[in-house]
Kinemage of the C-alpha trace (Angstrom):
@kinemage 1
@onewidth
@group {chain A} dominant
@subgroup {mainchain}
@vectorlist {calphas} color= white
{ca unk a 1} P 136.498 39.165 -4.525
{ca unk a 2} L 133.937 41.844 -5.305
{ca unk a 3} L 133.857 45.296 -3.762
{ca unk a 4} L 130.568 44.451 -2.053
{ca unk a 5} L 132.207 41.450 -0.376
{ca unk a 6} L 135.022 43.623 0.934
{ca unk a 7} L 132.472 45.906 2.580
{ca unk a 8} L 130.464 43.138 4.220
{ca unk a 9} L 130.456 43.073 7.971
{ca unk a 10} L 131.765 40.187 10.033
{ca unk a 11} L 129.670 39.240 13.033
{ca unk a 12} L 130.778 37.081 15.940
{ca unk a 13} L 127.877 35.505 17.806
{ca unk a 14} L 128.230 34.382 21.417
{ca unk a 15} L 125.811 32.089 23.198
{ca unk a 16} L 125.879 31.225 26.890
{ca unk a 17} L 123.397 28.338 27.086
{ca unk a 18} L 123.880 27.759 30.828
{ca unk a 19} L 124.150 31.380 31.932
{ca unk a 20} L 121.613 31.164 34.831
{ca unk a 21} L 123.248 28.101 36.418
{ca unk a 22} L 126.787 29.263 35.564
{ca unk a 23} L 126.116 32.524 37.392
{ca unk a 24} L 125.075 30.604 40.522
{ca unk a 25} L 128.018 28.214 40.336
{ca unk a 26} L 130.433 31.138 40.047
{ca unk a 27} L 128.872 32.560 43.212
{ca unk a 28} L 129.668 29.274 45.006
{ca unk a 29} L 133.052 28.978 43.238
{ca unk a 30} L 131.810 25.904 41.383
{ca unk a 31} L 131.431 23.836 44.592
{ca unk a 32} L 127.793 22.757 44.197
{ca unk a 33} L 128.630 19.089 43.737
{ca unk a 34} L 125.233 17.520 43.033
{ca unk a 35} L 123.337 18.035 39.755
{ca unk a 36} L 121.844 21.518 39.813
{ca unk a 37} L 119.034 23.233 37.956
{ca unk a 38} L 117.338 26.617 37.831
{ca unk a 39} L 113.548 26.639 37.709
{ca unk a 40} L 111.070 29.250 36.583
{ca unk a 41} L 107.291 29.418 36.776
{ca unk a 42} L 105.497 28.682 33.507
{ca unk a 43} L 101.689 28.370 33.398
{ca unk a 44} L 101.539 28.045 37.199
{ca unk a 45} L 104.045 25.198 37.161
{ca unk a 46} L 107.762 25.151 37.916
{ca unk a 47} L 109.835 23.984 34.962
{ca unk a 48} L 113.567 23.741 34.326
{ca unk a 49} L 114.993 27.026 33.040
{ca unk a 50} L 118.678 26.028 33.023
{ca unk a 51} L 120.739 23.013 34.090
{ca unk a 52} L 124.360 22.001 34.468
{ca unk a 53} L 126.179 19.175 32.719
{ca unk a 54} L 125.581 16.704 35.538
{ca unk a 55} L 121.825 17.230 35.359
{ca unk a 56} L 121.888 17.002 31.561
{ca unk a 57} L 123.685 13.636 31.735
{ca unk a 58} L 120.821 12.339 33.862
{ca unk a 59} L 118.417 13.037 31.000
{ca unk a 60} L 116.915 16.244 32.350
{ca unk a 61} L 116.059 18.959 29.853
{ca unk a 62} L 114.932 22.580 29.699
{ca unk a 63} L 111.168 22.907 29.986
{ca unk a 64} L 110.779 19.707 32.002
{ca unk a 65} L 108.452 19.997 35.008
{ca unk a 66} L 110.270 20.127 38.341
{ca unk a 67} L 108.184 17.248 39.735
{ca unk a 68} L 109.350 14.939 36.957
{ca unk a 69} L 112.952 16.048 37.410
{ca unk a 70} L 112.828 15.304 41.158
{ca unk a 71} L 111.410 11.882 40.453
{ca unk a 72} L 114.422 11.145 38.234
{ca unk a 73} L 116.951 12.698 40.659
{ca unk a 74} L 115.848 13.105 44.301
{ca unk a 75} L 119.182 14.749 45.251
{ca unk a 76} L 118.736 17.516 42.701
{ca unk a 77} L 119.774 21.012 43.806
{ca unk a 78} L 117.129 23.539 42.786
{ca unk a 79} L 117.509 27.320 42.502
{ca unk a 80} L 114.911 29.925 41.621
{ca unk a 81} L 115.470 31.905 38.430
{ca unk a 82} L 116.597 35.504 38.762
{ca unk a 83} L 116.073 37.101 35.374
{ca unk a 84} L 117.356 40.492 36.536
{ca unk a 85} L 120.621 39.032 37.846
{ca unk a 86} L 121.052 37.044 34.628
{ca unk a 87} L 120.598 40.188 32.548
{ca unk a 88} L 123.145 42.003 34.736
{ca unk a 89} L 125.639 39.187 34.229
{ca unk a 90} L 125.114 39.273 30.468
{ca unk a 91} L 125.625 43.045 30.526
{ca unk a 92} L 128.879 42.600 32.472
{ca unk a 93} L 130.093 40.088 29.891
{ca unk a 94} L 129.194 42.559 27.150
{ca unk a 95} L 131.287 45.205 28.934
{ca unk a 96} L 134.200 42.787 29.010
{ca unk a 97} L 133.750 42.082 25.279
{ca unk a 98} L 134.312 45.780 24.597
{ca unk a 99} L 138.024 44.953 24.703
{ca unk a 100} L 137.638 43.292 21.297
{ca unk a 101} L 135.283 45.768 19.629
{ca unk a 102} L 133.185 48.713 20.795
{ca unk a 103} L 130.251 47.410 18.718
{ca unk a 104} L 128.644 44.891 21.063
{ca unk a 105} L 124.906 44.156 20.932
{ca unk a 106} L 122.671 42.054 23.159
{ca unk a 107} L 121.021 38.933 21.763
{ca unk a 108} L 118.546 38.121 24.562
{ca unk a 109} L 118.192 36.158 26.641
{ca unk a 110} L 121.690 34.644 26.734
{ca unk a 111} L 123.560 35.842 23.671
{ca unk a 112} L 125.698 38.645 22.277
{ca unk a 113} L 126.692 39.948 18.857
{ca unk a 114} L 130.141 41.456 18.230
{ca unk a 115} L 130.819 43.379 15.049
{ca unk a 116} L 134.475 42.487 14.417
{ca unk a 117} L 134.692 44.022 10.940
{ca unk a 118} L 138.185 45.344 10.369
{ca unk a 119} L 139.532 44.529 13.837
{ca unk a 120} L 140.140 40.765 13.793
{ca unk a 121} L 143.685 41.254 12.514
{ca unk a 122} L 144.561 42.994 15.787
{ca unk a 123} L 144.132 39.635 17.540
{ca unk a 124} L 145.814 37.421 14.961
{ca unk a 125} L 142.811 36.814 12.718
{ca unk a 126} L 139.242 35.629 13.180
{ca unk a 127} L 140.187 32.126 14.332
{ca unk a 128} L 142.587 33.437 16.973
{ca unk a 129} L 140.074 36.040 18.136
{ca unk a 130} L 137.318 33.461 18.523
{ca unk a 131} L 139.623 31.076 20.364
{ca unk a 132} L 140.876 33.801 22.705
{ca unk a 133} L 137.366 34.928 23.554
{ca unk a 134} L 136.003 31.424 24.163
{ca unk a 135} L 138.934 30.393 26.343
{ca unk a 136} L 138.730 33.558 28.422
{ca unk a 137} L 135.014 33.138 29.115
{ca unk a 138} L 135.493 29.453 29.874
{ca unk a 139} L 138.110 30.378 32.483
{ca unk a 140} L 135.528 32.677 34.035
{ca unk a 141} L 133.222 29.696 34.490
{ca unk a 142} L 130.829 30.011 31.547
{ca unk a 143} L 129.740 27.414 29.024
{ca unk a 144} L 130.146 29.224 25.721
{ca unk a 145} L 129.335 28.761 22.054
{ca unk a 146} L 130.640 31.046 19.321
{ca unk a 147} L 130.663 31.378 15.545
{ca unk a 148} L 131.558 33.961 12.917
{ca unk a 149} L 129.697 34.794 9.718
{ca unk a 150} L 128.827 37.790 7.568
{ca unk a 151} L 125.280 38.084 8.919
{ca unk a 152} L 124.058 38.053 12.490
{ca unk a 153} L 121.303 35.516 11.784
{ca unk a 154} L 123.717 33.058 10.183
{ca unk a 155} L 126.251 33.492 12.989
{ca unk a 156} L 123.536 32.984 15.596
{ca unk a 157} L 122.332 29.803 13.881
{ca unk a 158} L 125.856 28.400 13.687
{ca unk a 159} L 126.504 29.201 17.341
{ca unk a 160} L 123.666 26.936 18.398
{ca unk a 161} L 124.270 24.158 15.881
{ca unk a 162} L 128.000 24.136 15.039
{ca unk a 163} L 129.871 26.158 17.621
{ca unk a 164} L 133.357 27.218 16.626
{ca unk a 165} L 132.439 27.628 12.962
{ca unk a 166} L 133.881 30.435 10.859
{ca unk a 167} L 132.050 30.911 7.567
{ca unk a 168} L 133.591 32.927 4.766
{ca unk a 169} L 131.491 35.573 3.090
{ca unk a 170} L 129.262 33.866 0.529
{ca unk a 171} L 129.307 30.469 2.224
{ca unk a 172} L 126.375 31.038 4.572
{ca unk a 173} L 123.819 28.995 2.630
{ca unk a 174} L 126.056 25.926 2.397
{ca unk a 175} L 127.073 26.200 6.061
{ca unk a 176} L 123.516 26.008 7.451
{ca unk a 177} L 121.951 23.864 4.725
{ca unk a 178} L 121.676 20.704 6.857
{ca unk a 179} L 120.416 22.308 10.056
{ca unk a 180} L 116.789 21.848 11.219
{ca unk a 181} L 114.398 24.712 10.589
{ca unk a 182} L 114.069 25.258 14.337
{ca unk a 183} L 117.659 26.556 14.327
{ca unk a 184} L 116.495 29.772 12.661
{ca unk a 185} L 114.795 30.873 15.867
{ca unk a 186} L 111.417 31.518 14.223
{ca unk a 187} L 108.080 31.232 16.041
{ca unk a 188} L 107.088 27.728 17.043
{ca unk a 189} L 103.956 27.931 14.893
{ca unk a 190} L 106.067 28.629 11.798
{ca unk a 191} L 108.491 25.818 12.623
{ca unk a 192} L 105.591 23.400 13.098
{ca unk a 193} L 103.991 24.531 9.839
{ca unk a 194} L 107.227 23.948 7.924
{ca unk a 195} L 107.572 20.450 9.327
{ca unk a 196} L 104.010 19.599 8.410
{ca unk a 197} L 104.766 20.781 4.888
{ca unk a 198} L 107.668 18.312 4.769
{ca unk a 199} L 110.355 21.002 5.052
{ca unk a 200} L 112.565 19.786 7.881
{ca unk a 201} L 115.894 21.437 7.101
{ca unk a 202} L 116.909 24.968 6.198
{ca unk a 203} L 118.167 23.750 2.841
{ca unk a 204} L 114.766 22.298 1.986
{ca unk a 205} L 113.080 25.588 2.854
{ca unk a 206} L 115.649 27.562 0.844
{ca unk a 207} L 115.027 25.378 -2.222
{ca unk a 208} L 111.440 26.520 -2.461
{ca unk a 209} L 110.325 29.623 -4.309
{ca unk a 210} L 110.624 32.661 -1.978
{ca unk a 211} L 107.176 33.868 -3.014
{ca unk a 212} L 105.657 30.579 -1.805
{ca unk a 213} L 107.371 30.896 1.575
{ca unk a 214} L 106.257 34.524 1.911
{ca unk a 215} L 102.651 33.715 0.990
{ca unk a 216} L 102.462 30.872 3.503
{ca unk a 217} L 104.611 32.082 6.417
{ca unk a 218} L 104.841 35.861 6.023
{ca unk a 219} L 107.413 38.414 4.931
{ca unk a 220} L 109.142 38.479 8.322
{ca unk a 221} L 110.111 34.831 8.109
{ca unk a 222} L 111.211 35.220 4.488
{ca unk a 223} L 113.508 38.072 5.535
{ca unk a 224} L 114.888 35.978 8.398
{ca unk a 225} L 115.616 33.127 6.022
{ca unk a 226} L 117.283 35.447 3.495
{ca unk a 227} L 119.561 36.886 6.183
{ca unk a 228} L 120.475 33.404 7.379
{ca unk a 229} L 121.453 32.494 3.817
{ca unk a 230} L 123.652 35.570 3.529
{ca unk a 231} L 121.274 37.519 1.303
{ca unk a 232} L 121.346 40.925 2.966
{ca unk a 233} L 121.529 41.554 6.659
{ca unk a 234} L 119.800 43.422 9.485
{ca unk a 235} L 122.236 45.682 11.348
{ca unk a 236} L 122.889 44.933 14.999
{ca unk a 237} L 122.048 47.539 17.636
{ca unk a 238} L 125.139 48.231 19.771
{ca unk a 239} L 124.548 48.768 23.482
{ca unk a 240} L 126.598 51.958 23.440
{ca unk a 241} L 127.033 54.566 20.706
{ca unk a 242} L 130.398 54.436 18.976
{ca unk a 243} L 132.725 57.144 20.396
{ca unk a 244} L 134.155 59.750 18.056
{ca unk a 245} L 137.739 58.849 19.002
{ca unk a 246} L 139.238 55.838 20.776
{ca unk a 247} L 142.780 55.138 21.950
{ca unk a 248} L 143.817 52.195 24.076
{ca unk a 249} L 146.824 50.480 25.582
{ca unk a 250} L 147.171 46.724 26.118
{ca unk a 251} L 149.620 45.185 28.566
{ca unk a 252} L 151.355 41.843 28.401
{ca unk a 253} L 151.844 42.162 32.162
{ca unk a 254} L 148.809 43.675 33.949
{ca unk a 255} L 149.308 46.964 35.771
{ca unk a 256} L 147.975 47.637 39.259
{ca unk a 257} L 149.723 50.684 40.752
{ca unk a 258} L 148.274 54.198 40.805
{ca unk a 259} L 151.461 55.524 39.226
{ca unk a 260} L 151.231 53.233 36.204
{ca unk a 261} L 147.524 53.957 35.785
{ca unk a 262} L 148.148 57.723 35.876
{ca unk a 263} L 151.055 57.433 33.408
{ca unk a 264} L 148.948 55.363 31.040
{ca unk a 265} L 146.091 57.860 31.099
{ca unk a 266} L 148.520 60.714 30.458
{ca unk a 267} L 150.003 59.005 27.409
{ca unk a 268} L 146.589 58.063 26.068
{ca unk a 269} L 145.430 61.657 26.536
{ca unk a 270} L 148.355 62.891 24.438
{ca unk a 271} L 147.537 60.428 21.674
{ca unk a 272} L 143.845 61.322 21.790
{ca unk a 273} L 144.526 65.063 21.591
{ca unk a 274} L 146.882 64.533 18.646
{ca unk a 275} L 144.161 62.619 16.782
{ca unk a 276} L 141.548 65.310 17.412
{ca unk a 277} L 143.889 68.164 16.497
{ca unk a 278} L 144.187 66.841 12.947
{ca unk a 279} L 140.471 67.571 12.458
{ca unk a 280} L 140.330 70.721 14.576
{ca unk a 281} L 138.188 69.210 17.309
{ca unk a 282} L 138.087 69.236 21.078
{ca unk a 283} L 136.556 66.806 23.570
{ca unk a 284} L 133.479 67.595 25.654
{ca unk a 285} L 132.862 64.136 27.148
{ca unk a 286} L 135.628 61.628 27.898
{ca unk a 287} L 135.509 58.107 29.282
{ca unk a 288} L 138.316 55.980 30.678
{ca unk a 289} L 137.658 52.232 30.799
{ca unk a 290} L 139.817 49.857 32.830
{ca unk a 291} L 139.660 46.158 31.923
{ca unk a 292} L 140.667 43.772 34.682
{ca unk a 293} L 142.141 40.358 34.017
{ca unk a 294} L 139.200 38.670 35.769
{ca unk a 295} L 136.648 40.229 33.413
{ca unk a 296} L 135.537 43.163 35.580
{ca unk a 297} L 135.363 46.506 33.770
{ca unk a 298} L 135.359 49.912 35.459
{ca unk a 299} L 134.455 53.031 33.495
{ca unk a 300} L 134.940 56.641 34.627
{ca unk a 301} L 133.488 59.597 32.746
{ca unk a 302} L 134.247 63.315 32.885
{ca unk a 303} L 132.577 66.186 31.049
{ca unk a 304} L 133.811 69.661 30.223
{ca unk a 305} L 132.074 72.961 29.676
{ca unk a 306} L 134.258 73.813 26.678
{ca unk a 307} L 136.077 71.615 24.166
{ca unk a 308} L 139.372 70.394 25.596
{ca unk a 309} L 142.447 70.566 23.375
{ca unk a 310} L 145.223 69.963 25.918
{ca unk a 311} L 146.256 66.620 27.350
{ca unk a 312} L 147.238 68.316 30.638
{ca unk a 313} L 143.608 69.285 31.220
{ca unk a 314} L 142.385 65.756 30.553
{ca unk a 315} L 145.019 64.367 32.911
{ca unk a 316} L 144.016 66.808 35.663
{ca unk a 317} L 140.290 66.056 35.305
{ca unk a 318} L 140.773 62.307 35.592
{ca unk a 319} L 143.061 62.732 38.574
{ca unk a 320} L 140.318 64.731 40.295
{ca unk a 321} L 137.761 62.085 39.373
{ca unk a 322} L 139.883 59.172 40.575
{ca unk a 323} L 140.699 60.901 43.876
{ca unk a 324} L 137.006 61.533 44.545
{ca unk a 325} L 135.711 58.022 43.832
{ca unk a 326} L 133.503 56.723 46.648
{ca unk a 327} L 134.274 53.206 45.402
{ca unk a 328} L 138.046 53.206 44.758
{ca unk a 329} L 139.386 51.797 41.529
{ca unk a 330} L 140.213 48.234 42.578
{ca unk a 331} L 142.748 46.720 40.159
{ca unk a 332} L 142.332 43.194 41.529
{ca unk a 333} L 145.017 41.139 39.793
{ca unk a 334} L 145.689 44.079 37.494
{ca unk a 335} L 144.387 45.810 34.373
{ca unk a 336} L 145.451 44.307 31.066
{ca unk a 337} L 143.911 47.100 28.991
{ca unk a 338} L 143.078 50.774 29.472
{ca unk a 339} L 140.962 52.671 26.955
{ca unk a 340} L 140.353 56.405 26.640
{ca unk a 341} L 137.563 57.575 24.377
{ca unk a 342} L 135.988 60.876 23.427
{ca unk a 343} L 132.278 60.206 23.100
{ca unk a 344} L 131.392 63.827 22.380
{ca unk a 345} L 133.537 66.258 20.415
{ca unk a 346} L 133.060 69.695 18.897
{ca unk a 347} L 134.812 71.750 16.253
{ca unk a 348} L 137.023 74.338 17.876
{ca unk a 349} L 136.129 78.003 17.371
{ca unk a 350} L 139.144 80.302 17.306
{ca unk a 351} L 138.948 83.281 19.682
{ca unk a 352} L 141.121 86.361 20.189
{ca unk a 353} L 142.858 85.588 23.469
{ca unk a 354} L 145.795 87.928 23.568
{ca unk a 355} L 143.971 91.212 24.116
{ca unk a 356} L 140.612 90.168 25.568
{ca unk a 357} L 140.874 89.677 29.339
{ca unk a 358} L 137.287 88.434 29.529
{ca unk a 359} L 138.175 85.402 27.405
{ca unk a 360} L 140.919 84.422 29.853
{ca unk a 361} L 138.589 84.919 32.819
{ca unk a 362} L 135.922 82.765 31.186
{ca unk a 363} L 138.461 80.042 30.442
{ca unk a 364} L 139.640 79.992 34.049
{ca unk a 365} L 136.088 79.887 35.355
{ca unk a 366} L 135.150 77.058 32.964
{ca unk a 367} L 138.262 75.112 33.998
{ca unk a 368} L 137.411 75.566 37.679
{ca unk a 369} L 133.857 74.339 37.112
{ca unk a 370} L 135.167 71.289 35.230
{ca unk a 371} L 137.499 70.375 38.089
{ca unk a 372} L 134.796 70.749 40.738
{ca unk a 373} L 132.338 68.771 38.587
{ca unk a 374} L 134.901 65.991 38.128
{ca unk a 375} L 135.221 65.726 41.894
{ca unk a 376} L 131.624 66.036 43.113
{ca unk a 377} L 129.559 65.456 39.956
{ca unk a 378} L 128.342 67.737 37.191
{ca unk a 379} L 124.777 67.872 38.479
{ca unk a 380} L 125.931 69.424 41.751
{ca unk a 381} L 127.592 72.439 40.133
{ca unk a 382} L 124.767 74.624 38.884
{ca unk a 383} L 124.022 78.098 37.622
{ca unk a 384} L 120.655 79.836 37.878
{ca unk a 385} L 118.819 81.052 34.810
{ca unk a 386} L 115.799 83.408 34.821
{ca unk a 387} L 112.584 82.018 33.354
{ca unk a 388} L 109.807 83.893 31.606
{ca unk a 389} L 107.143 83.276 34.240
{ca unk a 390} L 105.714 85.080 37.247
{ca unk a 391} L 105.180 81.876 39.267
{ca unk a 392} L 107.750 82.221 42.094
{ca unk a 393} L 108.886 78.604 42.270
{ca unk a 394} L 109.328 78.486 38.474
{ca unk a 395} L 111.007 81.860 38.008
{ca unk a 396} L 114.529 80.407 38.352
{ca unk a 397} L 115.954 77.281 36.760
{ca unk a 398} L 118.975 75.529 38.265
{ca unk a 399} L 120.979 74.071 35.353
{ca unk a 400} L 124.369 72.287 35.149
{ca unk a 401} L 127.051 74.951 34.997
{ca unk a 402} L 129.186 73.043 32.494
{ca unk a 403} L 126.494 73.250 29.831
{ca unk a 404} L 124.887 76.609 30.637
{ca unk a 405} L 127.739 78.845 31.756
{ca unk a 406} L 127.523 81.106 28.691
{ca unk a 407} L 123.756 81.488 29.064
{ca unk a 408} L 124.146 82.336 32.762
{ca unk a 409} L 126.719 85.028 32.013
{ca unk a 410} L 124.404 86.641 29.462
{ca unk a 411} L 121.218 86.299 31.522
{ca unk a 412} L 119.293 89.455 32.403
{ca unk a 413} L 117.743 89.597 35.854
{ca unk a 414} L 115.144 92.073 37.155
{ca unk a 415} L 116.840 95.189 38.513
{ca unk a 416} L 116.090 96.004 42.127
{ca unk a 417} L 114.884 99.535 42.744
{ca unk a 418} L 117.229 101.582 44.892
{ca unk a 419} L 116.140 102.383 48.468
{ca unk a 420} L 113.310 99.842 48.115
{ca unk a 421} L 113.063 96.592 50.066
{ca unk a 422} L 113.358 93.376 48.037
{ca unk a 423} L 110.114 92.098 46.560
{ca unk a 424} L 111.195 88.451 46.816
{ca unk a 425} L 112.985 86.690 49.685
{ca unk a 426} L 116.502 85.409 49.223
{ca unk a 427} L 115.435 81.993 50.410
{ca unk a 428} L 112.460 80.142 48.970
{ca unk a 429} L 111.359 76.836 50.433
{ca unk a 430} L 111.340 73.797 48.140
{ca unk a 431} L 107.693 73.382 49.078
{ca unk a 432} L 105.561 76.070 50.724
{ca unk a 433} L 104.992 75.187 54.374
{ca unk a 434} L 101.446 75.405 55.771
{ca unk a 435} L 100.615 77.846 58.562
{ca unk a 436} L 97.559 78.177 60.760
{ca unk a 437} L 95.701 81.501 60.498
{ca unk a 438} L 92.867 81.918 63.050
{ca unk a 439} L 91.417 84.966 61.308
{ca unk a 440} L 92.289 87.463 58.578
{ca unk a 441} L 90.722 90.490 56.981
{ca unk a 442} L 88.368 89.403 54.201
{ca unk a 443} L 88.143 89.236 51.296
{ca unk a 444} L 91.806 89.930 50.530
{ca unk a 445} L 93.434 91.165 53.730
{ca unk a 446} L 96.434 89.844 55.653
{ca unk a 447} L 96.384 87.663 58.760
{ca unk a 448} L 96.692 89.291 62.177
{ca unk a 449} L 98.633 86.347 63.579
{ca unk a 450} L 99.654 82.862 62.453
{ca unk a 451} L 101.247 79.691 63.773
{ca unk a 452} L 104.220 78.208 61.932
{ca unk a 453} L 106.241 75.237 63.159
{ca unk a 454} L 104.318 75.280 66.460
{ca unk a 455} L 105.335 78.899 67.163
{ca unk a 456} L 102.872 81.796 67.175
{ca unk a 457} L 103.778 85.025 65.397
{ca unk a 458} L 101.967 88.315 65.915
{ca unk a 459} L 101.883 90.434 62.761
{ca unk a 460} L 102.998 94.061 63.261
{ca unk a 461} L 103.782 95.219 59.697
{ca unk a 462} L 102.351 94.131 56.342
{ca unk a 463} L 103.048 94.901 52.670
{ca unk a 464} L 100.651 93.577 50.067
{ca unk a 465} L 98.747 91.896 48.722
{ca unk a 466} L 100.595 90.954 45.520
{ca unk a 467} L 98.160 88.879 43.510
{ca unk a 468} L 99.586 86.109 41.299
{ca unk a 469} L 97.215 84.134 39.137
{ca unk a 470} L 98.311 80.729 37.865
{ca unk a 471} L 99.130 80.233 34.189
{ca unk a 472} L 95.863 78.805 32.920
{ca unk a 473} L 97.383 77.840 29.567
{ca unk a 474} L 99.836 75.496 31.316
{ca unk a 475} L 97.664 74.252 34.154
{ca unk a 476} L 94.752 71.849 34.389
{ca unk a 477} L 92.596 74.327 36.284
{ca unk a 478} L 93.491 73.003 39.766
{ca unk a 479} L 95.929 75.785 40.652
{ca unk a 480} L 94.455 78.629 42.683
{ca unk a 481} L 95.069 82.351 42.724
{ca unk a 482} L 97.591 83.465 45.323
{ca unk a 483} L 97.746 86.668 47.363
{ca unk a 484} L 101.282 87.231 48.712
{ca unk a 485} L 102.124 89.396 51.759
{ca unk a 486} L 105.463 90.581 53.109
{ca unk a 487} L 104.959 90.280 56.858
{ca unk a 488} L 107.044 91.265 59.870
{ca unk a 489} L 106.277 89.850 63.314
{ca unk a 490} L 106.837 91.358 66.757
{ca unk a 491} L 110.377 89.881 66.954
{ca unk a 492} L 111.479 91.420 63.669
{ca unk a 493} L 111.337 88.252 61.569
{ca unk a 494} L 110.105 88.825 58.015
{ca unk a 495} L 108.086 86.214 56.126
{ca unk a 496} L 106.675 85.834 52.664
{ca unk a 497} L 103.162 84.426 53.146
{ca unk a 498} L 100.406 83.703 50.665
{ca unk a 499} L 96.772 82.736 50.758
{ca unk a 500} L 96.075 79.892 48.321
{ca unk a 501} L 92.734 80.742 46.735
{ca unk a 502} L 90.155 83.547 46.898
{ca unk a 503} L 87.429 83.761 49.525
{ca unk a 504} L 84.076 82.468 48.268
{ca unk a 505} L 85.443 82.155 44.754
{ca unk a 506} L 87.856 79.239 44.357
{ca unk a 507} L 87.820 77.066 47.470
{ca unk a 508} L 84.834 74.815 48.216
{ca unk a 509} L 84.133 71.918 50.551
{ca unk a 510} L 82.789 68.493 49.630
{ca unk a 511} L 79.224 69.822 49.482
{ca unk a 512} L 80.148 72.587 47.062
{ca unk a 513} L 79.889 75.337 49.671
{ca unk a 514} L 82.564 78.074 50.002
{ca unk a 515} L 85.380 77.103 52.387
{ca unk a 516} L 88.182 79.166 53.916
{ca unk a 517} L 91.425 78.961 51.885
{ca unk a 518} L 94.729 77.727 53.280
{ca unk a 519} L 97.778 79.856 54.129
{ca unk a 520} L 101.442 79.050 53.496
{ca unk a 521} L 104.921 80.420 54.183
{ca unk a 522} L 106.898 80.436 50.946
{ca unk a 523} L 110.138 82.072 52.055
{ca unk a 524} L 112.081 84.135 54.572
{ca unk a 525} L 113.639 87.552 54.126
{ca unk a 526} L 117.115 88.193 55.443
């Protein structure tokens, strides 16, 4: 065997031809009884989208108008198609298939590709892997077809024409030689054109000169044909990126207790850390996946602000995450596999930790943030970073603390002048709230009184105005100039108020005449 053959990928193709009706029957626990179909609208007519075995035995077929199907079987059970629910079911099956390989790709509308290169021996070989997968999905209530080949196109063709086939590398052309050209999955116009040319099987098409096929049917079809024959291959697109490190534990007897789950995660964390240590790396994003015996998969993810190099830290973070789950981890009849993966890792940078107290303080703070984030979510633990802008609502950016802790500790904020009142309120509203101002000194004076939240406030002290023009290079010209005032009312409450727009300069009515600008409260001083 050549070196190129040893490096060829092995692709397992899955096809669920009755996925829409199987999904509905699983919902009813398979107790539908009568022949059942799923219909979808096509050209303003309802046609069969999927059907069960009973309906197929009656001679019904996909694409048949519903009226004709009812005439053949008056007792037919009819369900409307739900493409979104079907896609969700296919995605759930793909999650379950992750137990065999992390490289799982969608083959819409009802198929999957699994790259099993180098992992089939873990399941007793390709034949045993295919048999295990098909039997498991059949027990879950799905009609399933499967095949294995060295190219995805060949495997897909075999799945639909000779399910259960396993083709050795180099045998693709002979394996699909007798199949009709429609099995390639090309456009209907191309399939019709080939038949009119007298080319009814894939072998007949392959016997012709490739340049003739390209000239008549295009380069895309020629490439499809070449891949089906095993001449090159288009890589599949996995649903999820391959993690940097993966460790997993399979169980002959499923586990269901919290103690066993915690022990398993602890042992996997030790193995994962040992693998990363060999290359001097630490984990920044970790995911634990729990595979239930009934096909349900639960995944839990934690992130860290700094690379983790100790299994104790990983164990603690997942304990925090599991304790805080709003939807508890339901083991059902038990988990038969648990996987721990590091989807994001970084090279560790050595630091002097013995003499520098700041390093220890930073480590403790980062660890605290990681634990809080694991419990309530990383987006809820934030730090504030100053921004280079004078627009008040844009002057501070709230960013996840796990990813911006170092920047927050080095940030430089404006220094407040001693013995001077603050120029900005401690509390800014998410959106400035409108106030009613009966009259104010023009053109740029403060209001004498205003109404906010149905309460009138008489102005007794004023500081301002502080004029802030909008950033014209970032705006579309609709933002107006603001004049801010620090105002104190008769009861001692202090407000930060601004007039949005200049008198007789920026605000106009529908007729183009100058109109009075609006006033807003943007914040409150302590």
